C-alpha positions as CSV (number, residue, x, y, z in Angstrom):
1,X,-7.0,-20.5,50.1
2,X,-6.5,-18.6,46.9
3,X,-7.9,-20.1,43.7
4,X,-5.6,-21.4,41.0
5,X,-6.9,-18.5,38.8
6,X,-5.7,-16.0,41.5
7,X,-2.4,-17.7,41.9
8,X,-1.7,-17.6,38.2
9,X,-2.8,-14.0,37.8
10,X,-0.5,-13.1,40.7
11,X,2.5,-14.8,39.0
12,X,1.6,-13.2,35.7
13,X,1.5,-9.7,37.1
14,X,4.7,-10.2,39.2
15,X,6.5,-11.2,36.0
16,X,5.4,-8.3,34.0
17,X,5.5,-5.6,36.8
18,X,2.2,-4.1,35.6
19,X,-1.3,-4.2,37.0
20,X,-4.5,-5.1,35.2
21,X,-7.0,-2.3,34.8
22,X,-10.5,-2.0,33.4
23,X,-11.1,0.9,31.1
24,X,-14.1,2.6,29.5
25,X,-14.1,0.2,26.5
26,X,-14.8,-2.8,28.7
27,X,-11.4,-4.3,27.9
28,X,-8.7,-5.4,30.3
29,X,-5.4,-3.9,29.3
30,X,-1.8,-3.9,30.5
31,X,-0.5,-0.5,31.6
32,X,2.9,0.6,32.8
33,X,3.4,2.2,36.2
34,X,4.6,5.8,35.7
35,X,6.6,4.7,32.7
36,X,8.8,2.5,34.9
37,X,8.1,-0.5,32.7
38,X,9.0,-0.5,29.0
39,X,7.3,-3.7,28.1
40,X,6.3,-4.0,24.4
41,X,2.5,-4.7,24.6
42,X,2.6,-5.9,21.0
43,X,4.6,-8.9,22.1
44,X,1.6,-10.2,24.1
45,X,-0.4,-10.5,20.9
46,X,2.1,-13.1,19.7
47,X,1.6,-15.4,22.8
48,X,-0.2,-18.6,21.7
49,X,-3.5,-19.5,23.4
50,X,-3.8,-22.3,25.9
51,X,-6.4,-24.5,27.5
52,X,-8.7,-22.5,29.8
53,X,-11.1,-24.1,32.3
54,X,-14.6,-23.2,31.3
55,X,-15.6,-21.7,34.6
56,X,-12.7,-19.3,34.5
57,X,-13.3,-18.5,30.9
58,X,-16.9,-17.6,31.6
59,X,-15.7,-14.9,34.1
60,X,-13.3,-13.4,31.6
61,X,-16.2,-13.4,29.0
62,X,-18.3,-11.5,31.5
63,X,-15.8,-8.6,31.4
64,X,-14.5,-8.8,27.9
65,X,-17.7,-9.8,26.1
66,X,-17.1,-10.2,22.4
67,X,-13.5,-9.0,22.7
68,X,-12.2,-12.2,24.3
69,X,-10.7,-13.3,20.9
70,X,-8.7,-10.1,20.7
71,X,-7.0,-10.4,24.1
72,X,-4.8,-13.4,23.7
73,X,-2.3,-12.0,26.2
74,X,-4.7,-12.4,29.1
75,X,-5.1,-16.1,28.3
76,X,-1.3,-16.4,28.7
77,X,-2.0,-16.2,32.5
78,X,-3.2,-19.8,32.2
79,X,0.0,-21.0,30.5
80,X,1.2,-23.0,33.4
81,X,-0.8,-26.2,33.7
82,X,-1.9,-27.4,37.1
83,X,0.1,-30.0,38.8
84,X,-1.6,-33.3,39.7
85,X,-1.8,-32.4,43.4
86,X,-3.6,-29.2,42.5
87,X,-6.3,-30.9,40.4
88,X,-8.5,-31.7,43.4
89,X,-8.3,-28.2,44.9
90,X,-9.3,-26.7,41.5
91,X,-12.7,-28.6,41.8
92,X,-13.2,-27.2,45.3
93,X,-12.5,-23.6,44.4
94,X,-15.4,-21.3,44.6
95,X,-16.2,-18.6,42.1
96,X,-17.1,-16.4,45.0
97,X,-13.4,-15.8,45.7
98,X,-13.2,-14.0,42.4
99,X,-15.0,-11.1,43.9
100,X,-12.3,-10.7,46.5
101,X,-9.5,-10.8,44.1
102,X,-7.6,-7.5,44.7
103,X,-6.4,-7.4,41.1
104,X,-9.7,-7.8,39.4
105,X,-11.7,-5.5,41.7
106,X,-9.3,-2.6,41.7
107,X,-10.7,0.9,41.3
108,X,-12.3,1.1,37.9
109,X,-14.1,3.6,35.7
110,X,-16.8,1.1,35.2
111,X,-18.4,0.6,38.7
112,X,-21.5,-1.0,37.1
113,X,-19.4,-4.0,36.0
114,X,-18.0,-4.5,39.5
115,X,-21.4,-4.2,41.0
116,X,-22.8,-6.7,38.5
117,X,-20.1,-9.2,39.3
118,X,-20.6,-8.9,43.0
119,X,-24.3,-9.4,42.7
120,X,-23.8,-12.4,40.5
121,X,-21.4,-14.2,42.8
122,X,-22.9,-13.1,46.2
123,X,-25.5,-15.7,45.9
124,X,-25.1,-19.1,47.4
125,X,-22.7,-21.1,45.2
126,X,-23.8,-24.6,44.2
127,X,-21.0,-27.0,43.4
128,X,-20.9,-27.9,39.7
129,X,-19.6,-31.0,38.0
130,X,-16.3,-30.1,36.4
131,X,-16.6,-30.1,32.7
132,X,-14.0,-30.7,30.1
133,X,-11.8,-27.7,29.5
134,X,-12.7,-25.4,26.6
135,X,-9.8,-25.3,24.2
136,X,-9.1,-22.1,22.3
137,X,-7.0,-23.0,19.4
138,X,-4.6,-20.8,17.5
139,X,-5.0,-20.4,13.8
140,X,-1.7,-21.9,12.6
141,X,-0.4,-21.1,9.2
142,X,0.7,-24.0,7.1
143,X,4.4,-24.1,6.6
144,X,3.8,-26.1,3.5
145,X,1.5,-23.5,2.0
146,X,3.9,-20.7,2.9
147,X,6.8,-22.5,1.2
148,X,4.7,-23.1,-1.8
149,X,4.1,-19.4,-2.4
150,X,7.8,-18.7,-1.8
151,X,8.9,-21.4,-4.1
152,X,6.7,-20.3,-6.9
153,X,7.7,-16.6,-6.6
154,X,11.4,-17.7,-6.6
155,X,10.9,-19.9,-9.7
156,X,9.2,-17.0,-11.5
157,X,12.5,-15.0,-11.1
158,X,14.7,-18.0,-11.7
159,X,16.3,-18.1,-8.2
160,X,16.6,-20.4,-5.2
161,X,18.0,-19.5,-1.8
162,X,20.8,-21.7,-0.4
163,X,21.0,-20.6,3.2
164,X,18.6,-19.0,5.7
165,X,20.3,-17.2,8.6
166,X,17.1,-15.6,9.8
167,X,19.0,-12.6,11.1
168,X,18.7,-9.6,8.8
169,X,19.2,-5.8,9.0
170,X,17.2,-3.0,7.6
171,X,17.8,0.7,7.1
172,X,14.9,3.2,6.8
173,X,15.8,6.7,5.7
174,X,13.9,9.8,6.8
175,X,10.7,11.2,5.1
176,X,7.3,10.0,3.9
177,X,6.1,8.6,7.2
178,X,9.2,6.5,7.9
179,X,7.8,5.7,11.3
180,X,5.1,3.6,9.7
181,X,7.7,1.8,7.5
182,X,9.7,1.1,10.7
183,X,6.6,-0.2,12.5
184,X,5.9,-2.6,9.7
185,X,9.4,-3.9,9.6
186,X,9.5,-4.3,13.4
187,X,6.7,-6.8,13.0
188,X,8.9,-9.1,10.8
189,X,10.8,-11.5,13.1
190,X,14.5,-11.7,12.5
191,X,14.9,-8.1,11.3
192,X,17.0,-5.6,13.2
193,X,17.1,-1.8,12.5
194,X,20.5,-0.3,11.7
195,X,21.3,3.4,11.2
196,X,23.6,3.2,8.2
197,X,22.9,1.5,4.9
198,X,26.3,-0.2,4.6
199,X,25.5,-3.4,6.4
200,X,21.7,-3.4,5.7
201,X,20.0,-6.2,3.7
202,X,17.1,-3.8,3.0
203,X,17.6,-0.2,2.2
204,X,14.6,2.1,2.1
205,X,15.0,5.8,1.1
206,X,12.4,8.5,0.2
207,X,14.6,9.9,-2.6
208,X,16.4,7.8,-5.1
209,X,20.1,7.7,-4.3
210,X,22.3,7.1,-7.3
211,X,25.3,6.3,-5.1
212,X,23.3,3.4,-3.5
213,X,22.1,2.1,-6.9
214,X,25.8,2.1,-8.0
215,X,26.6,-0.3,-5.2
216,X,24.1,-2.9,-6.4
217,X,26.0,-5.6,-8.5
218,X,25.1,-6.2,-12.1
219,X,23.7,-9.6,-13.1
220,X,26.1,-11.8,-15.0
221,X,23.3,-14.3,-15.8
222,X,22.2,-14.8,-19.4
223,X,19.6,-12.2,-20.5
224,X,17.1,-14.8,-21.5
225,X,16.4,-17.8,-19.3
226,X,14.2,-20.6,-20.6
227,X,10.6,-20.2,-19.5
228,X,9.0,-23.5,-18.5
229,X,5.2,-23.4,-18.8
230,X,3.5,-24.5,-15.6
231,X,0.4,-23.7,-13.7
232,X,0.8,-22.2,-10.2
233,X,-2.7,-22.7,-9.1
234,X,-2.4,-19.6,-6.9
235,X,-4.7,-16.5,-7.4
236,X,-1.8,-14.2,-6.6
237,X,0.2,-15.7,-9.5
238,X,-2.2,-16.1,-12.4
239,X,-1.2,-18.5,-15.1
240,X,-1.5,-15.7,-17.7
241,X,1.7,-14.1,-16.2
242,X,3.4,-16.8,-14.1
243,X,6.1,-18.9,-15.6
244,X,9.1,-20.8,-14.1
245,X,12.5,-19.7,-15.4
246,X,15.3,-22.2,-15.8
247,X,18.0,-22.8,-14.7
248,X,17.6,-21.5,-11.1
249,X,20.3,-19.2,-9.8
250,X,21.5,-20.1,-6.2
251,X,21.5,-17.0,-3.9
252,X,22.8,-16.6,-0.4
253,X,20.5,-14.1,1.4
254,X,23.2,-13.1,3.8
255,X,25.3,-11.7,1.0
256,X,22.7,-9.6,-0.9
257,X,21.0,-6.3,-0.4
258,X,17.7,-5.0,-1.7
259,X,17.0,-1.4,-2.5
260,X,13.5,0.2,-2.8
261,X,14.3,2.3,-5.9
262,X,14.6,1.1,-9.5
263,X,17.2,2.5,-11.8
264,X,15.7,4.8,-14.4
265,X,12.3,4.8,-12.7
266,X,11.6,8.2,-14.3
267,X,10.7,6.3,-17.5
268,X,7.4,5.7,-15.6
269,X,7.2,8.6,-13.1
270,X,8.3,11.5,-15.2
271,X,5.2,13.1,-16.9
272,X,7.1,13.6,-20.2
273,X,8.8,10.2,-20.3
274,X,5.5,8.4,-19.4
275,X,3.8,10.1,-22.3
276,X,6.6,9.4,-24.8
277,X,6.8,5.7,-23.8
278,X,3.0,5.2,-23.8
279,X,2.7,6.9,-27.2
280,X,5.4,4.7,-28.8
281,X,4.0,1.5,-27.2
282,X,0.3,2.0,-28.3
283,X,1.4,3.0,-31.8
284,X,3.5,-0.2,-32.0
285,X,0.4,-2.2,-31.0
286,X,-1.8,-0.5,-33.6
287,X,-3.9,1.2,-30.8
288,X,-4.9,4.8,-30.4
289,X,-3.0,6.1,-27.3
290,X,-5.6,8.7,-26.7
291,X,-8.2,6.1,-25.8
292,X,-6.1,5.4,-22.6
293,X,-4.5,8.8,-21.8
294,X,-6.0,12.2,-22.5
295,X,-4.9,14.1,-25.7
296,X,-1.4,15.3,-24.9
297,X,1.3,17.4,-26.4
298,X,4.9,17.5,-25.2
299,X,6.4,21.0,-25.8
300,X,10.2,21.2,-25.6
301,X,11.1,24.6,-27.0
302,X,8.3,26.8,-25.8
303,X,6.0,28.6,-28.3
304,X,8.5,27.9,-31.2
305,X,8.1,24.2,-30.7
306,X,6.2,22.3,-33.5
307,X,4.2,20.5,-30.9
308,X,2.9,23.8,-29.6
309,X,1.7,24.6,-33.2
310,X,0.0,21.2,-33.2
311,X,-1.7,22.1,-30.0
312,X,-3.0,25.4,-31.4
313,X,-4.5,23.5,-34.3
314,X,-6.2,21.1,-32.0
315,X,-7.5,24.0,-29.8
316,X,-9.1,25.7,-32.8
317,X,-10.6,22.5,-34.0
318,X,-12.3,21.9,-30.7
319,X,-13.5,25.5,-30.6
320,X,-15.1,25.1,-34.0
321,X,-16.8,22.0,-32.7
322,X,-18.1,23.8,-29.7
323,X,-19.6,26.6,-31.8
324,X,-21.2,24.1,-34.3
325,X,-22.5,21.4,-32.0
326,X,-23.6,23.5,-29.0
327,X,-22.5,20.7,-26.6
328,X,-22.9,22.2,-23.1
329,X,-20.3,19.7,-21.7
330,X,-17.6,20.4,-24.3
331,X,-15.1,22.9,-23.0
332,X,-11.8,24.0,-24.4
333,X,-9.9,23.5,-21.1
334,X,-6.3,22.2,-20.9
335,X,-3.9,21.4,-18.1
336,X,-0.4,22.7,-18.4
337,X,2.1,20.6,-16.4
338,X,5.9,20.9,-16.0
339,X,7.4,17.9,-17.8
340,X,10.0,17.3,-15.1
341,X,11.0,18.4,-11.6
342,X,7.5,18.6,-10.2
343,X,5.2,16.8,-7.8
344,X,2.3,17.5,-5.3
345,X,0.4,19.5,-7.9
346,X,3.2,22.2,-8.0
347,X,3.3,24.1,-11.3
348,X,0.0,22.7,-12.7
349,X,-2.4,25.2,-14.2
350,X,-5.8,24.9,-15.9
351,X,-6.1,27.1,-19.0
352,X,-9.0,27.9,-21.3
353,X,-7.3,30.0,-24.0
354,X,-4.2,29.8,-26.2
355,X,-2.9,33.0,-24.7
356,X,-3.0,31.5,-21.1
357,X,-1.1,28.4,-22.3
358,X,1.5,30.5,-24.1
359,X,2.1,32.6,-21.0
360,X,2.8,29.4,-18.9
361,X,5.3,28.2,-21.5
362,X,7.5,31.3,-21.1
363,X,8.9,29.9,-17.8
364,X,11.6,27.8,-19.4
365,X,14.6,27.5,-17.1
366,X,14.0,25.5,-13.9
367,X,17.6,25.0,-12.9
368,X,21.0,26.4,-14.0
369,X,21.7,25.1,-17.4
370,X,18.5,23.0,-17.5
371,X,15.4,24.0,-19.6
372,X,11.9,23.0,-18.6
373,X,9.6,21.2,-21.0
374,X,5.8,21.1,-20.7
375,X,3.0,18.7,-21.0
376,X,-0.2,20.2,-22.4
377,X,-3.1,17.8,-21.7
378,X,-6.8,18.0,-22.6
379,X,-9.2,18.1,-19.6
380,X,-11.1,14.9,-19.4
381,X,-14.5,15.3,-21.2
382,X,-17.4,15.0,-18.8
383,X,-15.5,13.6,-15.7
384,X,-17.6,11.5,-13.4
385,X,-18.3,13.5,-10.2
386,X,-18.9,12.4,-6.6
387,X,-21.6,14.5,-5.0
388,X,-20.9,17.1,-7.8
389,X,-17.2,17.3,-6.9
390,X,-14.2,16.0,-8.8
391,X,-12.2,13.0,-7.7
392,X,-9.4,10.7,-8.9
393,X,-8.4,7.2,-7.9
394,X,-5.1,6.3,-6.3
395,X,-3.9,2.7,-6.9
396,X,-0.7,0.9,-6.0
397,X,1.7,-1.3,-8.0
398,X,5.0,-2.9,-6.8
399,X,7.7,-3.3,-9.4
400,X,10.4,-6.0,-8.9
401,X,13.7,-6.1,-10.6
402,X,15.2,-9.4,-9.3
403,X,17.9,-11.5,-10.9
404,X,17.6,-9.6,-14.2
405,X,13.9,-10.3,-14.5
406,X,11.2,-7.6,-14.2
407,X,7.8,-8.2,-12.7
408,X,4.8,-6.1,-11.6
409,X,2.1,-6.7,-9.0
410,X,-1.1,-4.6,-8.8
411,X,-2.9,-4.0,-5.5
412,X,-6.6,-4.9,-5.4
413,X,-7.5,-2.0,-3.0
414,X,-7.2,1.7,-3.5
415,X,-9.0,4.9,-2.7
416,X,-10.8,7.9,-4.1
417,X,-9.3,11.4,-3.5
418,X,-12.1,14.0,-3.5
419,X,-12.0,17.8,-3.9
420,X,-13.7,20.1,-1.5
421,X,-15.2,22.5,-4.0
422,X,-18.2,22.0,-6.4
423,X,-17.0,21.2,-9.9
424,X,-17.2,23.9,-12.6
425,X,-15.1,24.6,-15.7
426,X,-16.2,28.2,-15.6
427,X,-13.7,28.8,-12.9
428,X,-10.4,27.3,-14.1
429,X,-8.2,29.1,-11.6
430,X,-9.5,27.5,-8.4
431,X,-7.2,24.6,-7.6
432,X,-9.5,23.3,-4.9
433,X,-11.9,22.4,-7.8
434,X,-9.5,20.8,-10.2
435,X,-6.5,19.3,-8.3
436,X,-7.3,16.5,-5.9
437,X,-3.8,16.1,-4.5
438,X,-3.7,16.0,-0.7
439,X,-0.9,18.6,-0.8
440,X,-3.4,21.0,-2.4
441,X,-6.7,20.0,-0.8
442,X,-5.4,20.0,2.8
443,X,-4.8,23.7,2.5
444,X,-8.5,24.3,2.2
445,X,-10.5,25.2,5.4
446,X,-13.1,22.6,4.2
447,X,-10.7,19.7,4.0
448,X,-12.4,16.7,5.5
449,X,-15.8,18.4,5.7
450,X,-17.5,15.9,3.3
451,X,-15.4,12.8,3.7
452,X,-12.9,11.9,6.3
453,X,-9.6,13.0,4.9
454,X,-11.3,13.5,1.6
455,X,-11.0,9.8,1.0
456,X,-13.4,7.0,-0.1
457,X,-12.9,3.3,-0.5
458,X,-14.1,1.3,-3.5
459,X,-17.1,-0.1,-1.8
460,X,-18.4,3.3,-0.9
461,X,-17.9,4.4,-4.5
462,X,-19.9,1.4,-5.7
463,X,-22.7,2.3,-3.3
464,X,-22.7,5.8,-4.7
465,X,-22.8,4.5,-8.3
466,X,-25.7,2.2,-7.5
467,X,-27.8,4.9,-5.8
468,X,-27.0,8.0,-7.9
469,X,-26.1,6.9,-11.4
470,X,-28.5,6.0,-14.1
471,X,-26.0,3.6,-15.6
472,X,-25.8,0.8,-13.1
473,X,-22.2,-0.1,-13.5
474,X,-20.3,-2.6,-11.4
475,X,-17.0,-0.8,-10.6
476,X,-15.2,-4.1,-9.7
477,X,-16.2,-5.8,-12.9
478,X,-16.5,-3.1,-15.5
479,X,-14.0,-0.4,-14.5
480,X,-11.3,-1.9,-12.3
481,X,-10.1,-4.5,-14.8
482,X,-9.5,-1.7,-17.4
483,X,-7.4,0.2,-14.9
484,X,-5.3,-3.0,-14.3
485,X,-4.9,-3.4,-18.0
486,X,-3.7,0.2,-18.5
487,X,-1.2,-0.2,-15.6
488,X,0.1,-3.4,-17.2
489,X,0.6,-1.4,-20.4
490,X,2.8,1.1,-18.6
491,X,5.1,-1.7,-17.6
492,X,5.1,-3.3,-21.0
493,X,5.9,0.1,-22.5
494,X,8.9,0.7,-20.2
495,X,10.2,-2.8,-19.4
496,X,13.2,-2.4,-21.9
497,X,14.2,0.8,-20.2
498,X,13.7,0.2,-16.5
499,X,16.7,-1.3,-14.8
500,X,18.7,-1.5,-18.0
501,X,21.9,-2.8,-16.4
502,X,19.9,-5.6,-14.6
503,X,21.1,-4.8,-11.1
504,X,20.8,-7.2,-8.2
505,X,18.3,-6.4,-6.6
506,X,15.7,-3.6,-6.5
507,X,12.0,-3.0,-6.1
508,X,9.6,0.0,-6.0
509,X,6.1,0.8,-4.8
510,X,4.4,3.2,-7.3
511,X,1.2,5.2,-7.1
512,X,-1.1,5.2,-10.1
513,X,-3.7,8.0,-10.6
514,X,-6.8,7.5,-12.7
515,X,-9.8,9.5,-13.6
516,X,-13.2,8.2,-14.8
517,X,-15.6,9.9,-17.1
518,X,-19.4,9.7,-17.1
519,X,-19.2,6.8,-19.5
520,X,-17.2,4.9,-16.9
521,X,-14.1,4.9,-19.0
522,X,-10.8,5.1,-17.0
523,X,-8.0,7.5,-18.0
524,X,-4.4,7.2,-16.8
525,X,-3.3,10.6,-15.5
526,X,0.2,9.9,-14.1
527,X,2.4,7.5,-12.2
528,X,4.1,8.6,-9.0
529,X,7.3,7.3,-7.4
530,X,7.3,7.6,-3.6
531,X,3.5,7.7,-3.2
532,X,2.3,9.4,-0.1
533,X,2.1,7.1,3.0
534,X,0.5,9.5,5.3
535,X,-2.5,8.0,7.2
536,X,-4.8,10.9,6.4
537,X,-8.2,9.4,7.3
538,X,-9.6,6.3,9.0
539,X,-9.6,4.2,5.8
540,X,-5.9,4.9,5.1
541,X,-5.1,3.9,8.7
542,X,-6.0,0.4,7.5
543,X,-5.2,0.4,3.8
544,X,-1.6,1.7,3.8
545,X,-0.2,-0.4,6.6
546,X,-1.7,-3.5,5.0
547,X,-0.4,-2.6,1.6
548,X,3.1,-2.1,3.0
549,X,3.0,-5.5,4.8
550,X,1.8,-7.2,1.6
551,X,4.5,-5.4,-0.4
552,X,7.3,-6.4,1.9
553,X,6.2,-10.0,2.0
554,X,6.4,-10.1,-1.8
555,X,9.6,-8.1,-2.1
556,X,11.6,-9.6,0.9
557,X,10.3,-13.1,1.6
558,X,11.7,-14.4,-1.7
559,X,15.2,-13.9,-0.3
560,X,14.8,-13.6,3.5
561,X,12.5,-16.1,5.2
562,X,11.7,-14.5,8.4
563,X,8.1,-15.1,9.3
564,X,5.1,-17.2,8.2
565,X,2.6,-14.9,6.4
566,X,-0.7,-15.8,4.9
567,X,-0.1,-15.2,1.2
568,X,-3.7,-16.2,0.4
569,X,-4.6,-12.9,2.1
570,X,-2.1,-10.8,0.1
571,X,-3.9,-8.3,-2.0
572,X,-1.2,-7.9,-4.7
573,X,-1.7,-9.9,-8.0
574,X,1.0,-10.3,-10.6
575,X,0.1,-8.4,-13.8
576,X,3.4,-8.5,-15.7
577,X,6.3,-10.9,-15.9
578,X,9.1,-10.0,-18.3
579,X,10.2,-13.7,-18.2
580,X,7.1,-14.7,-20.0
581,X,6.8,-11.8,-22.4
582,X,8.2,-11.8,-26.0
583,X,7.8,-8.1,-26.5
584,X,9.7,-6.0,-29.0
585,X,9.0,-2.5,-27.8
586,X,10.4,0.3,-29.9
587,X,12.7,2.5,-27.9
588,X,12.0,6.2,-28.5
589,X,15.1,8.4,-28.7
590,X,13.1,11.6,-28.3
591,X,14.7,13.7,-25.6
592,X,16.2,10.6,-24.0
593,X,17.6,11.5,-20.6
594,X,20.9,10.2,-19.3
595,X,21.1,7.4,-16.8
596,X,21.8,9.9,-14.0
597,X,18.8,12.1,-14.6
598,X,16.3,12.0,-11.8
599,X,13.7,14.5,-13.1
600,X,13.3,15.6,-9.5
601,X,10.0,13.7,-9.4
602,X,10.6,11.8,-6.2
603,X,11.8,14.6,-3.9
604,X,8.6,14.5,-1.9
605,X,5.7,12.1,-1.4
606,X,3.0,12.6,-4.0
């Protein structure tokens, strides 16, 4: 007589039309037969766990070892509870019959496991007293906790949803690893992919589409809702930024759409606009802007521009300082960057003389009828090096423009991008030394030689600081908070210009690039729209999918309640809330672009 275990396994395999195999990783897996079955294996991970008799669980543990907690689909074989008339036969079943099970002893690449099992159960079996079943419990998310996070996020934007249809559509445009974005969205229950954006509730495109932005309605709500001081008690929504806006605007999720591009995002992502806005903001606050960004000049009219003359004066001043102080670290090196229509390190040069800079400025026209401007930026003095190579730090921020309110959440995790060549300012023309962009570094034959994908996580960086630097600095306590503060300043500097028409509704994931000097002072280099989502390295295989999942939970779940996520594990933290700010930021009119200008800064992932 077959055991209950064998019967249930037979039913399980008949229903799925796939066998159970044992592979080299000592895991039992489902595999399709000659691609005849198109079963989504990911669906088995969603099956809840059920009571498993201890004697049967011990056998599974023999094969799976420590991986039993990761194979919830196998435990689904025990979903059907035994009938009362089978209870007695269960007690009489012998573990010896497991050896003869044709499914479990099928040809395997691990014969030693099969031999071990046969030896173990070939001995005389002694009846055991049936013990109470071992219960493997699912970790259930609290609906109350989930609703609390959703409610507090909605109140911070002054909205409340009136209806939940739980059937939504999303459109993902091509480019920048759209397969990963699709994969993340497929995990959200209730969402269906569509191939045109007309009926989609979520629209995701790599390039900002002005025609899509124009379809977003404009908010008719009052510009200033009344902030009601309250405490959220949630780490993701710190009291310094969170506030409840009143009155709440009722929103029907079935009748709205959300777009992943913010109108006039170039106020942040254009090199020239970022500089102009940060300069005006810090001056309005009585701060020196060049304590947060390197010394910079924006040149509009080439060598005839007054700012170029100011650059020449500064260059001569630094040269005199070099000659008088004999500082071996002080170099008169400058980066020349196109002010618009550039990304991925294209057009950036390192120059060490006025003549070199002047030569770069001669390339004025970049499109018919459009003249190029330039950013001339001082090379960071004594940049901190990793294994004597240059690096920068990529961070993430999600910007929300919902219901006329503007918010920003900064991501707790990021990564270092290292260069492949040893650092030296004596060779300013080797881009593998000075530009850490993946688009540049991956062209080197030594890409990935020192670090997988030329990437490091924060913990690895901290270990390096502890073991190699004389100044024992805690990156997480001494450097990271300063980076967050500068990122917050960028939003404060542009909040009156981003989404000026208060459209309903848009969000955007931005990539922030910082450098650190040997004094562990962070410097903002640039802000990127459409940050690269390529999984170039084992660390990014984990970081970027998790970041996207967390971003979508914040951006979408406020409107579309589709799944229960654990917001306590969300790595985004609110750092700016326009609803709580009473900022009067001067709006610079210098070279102010039109609403339709795109600056070409989001054509490709950066």
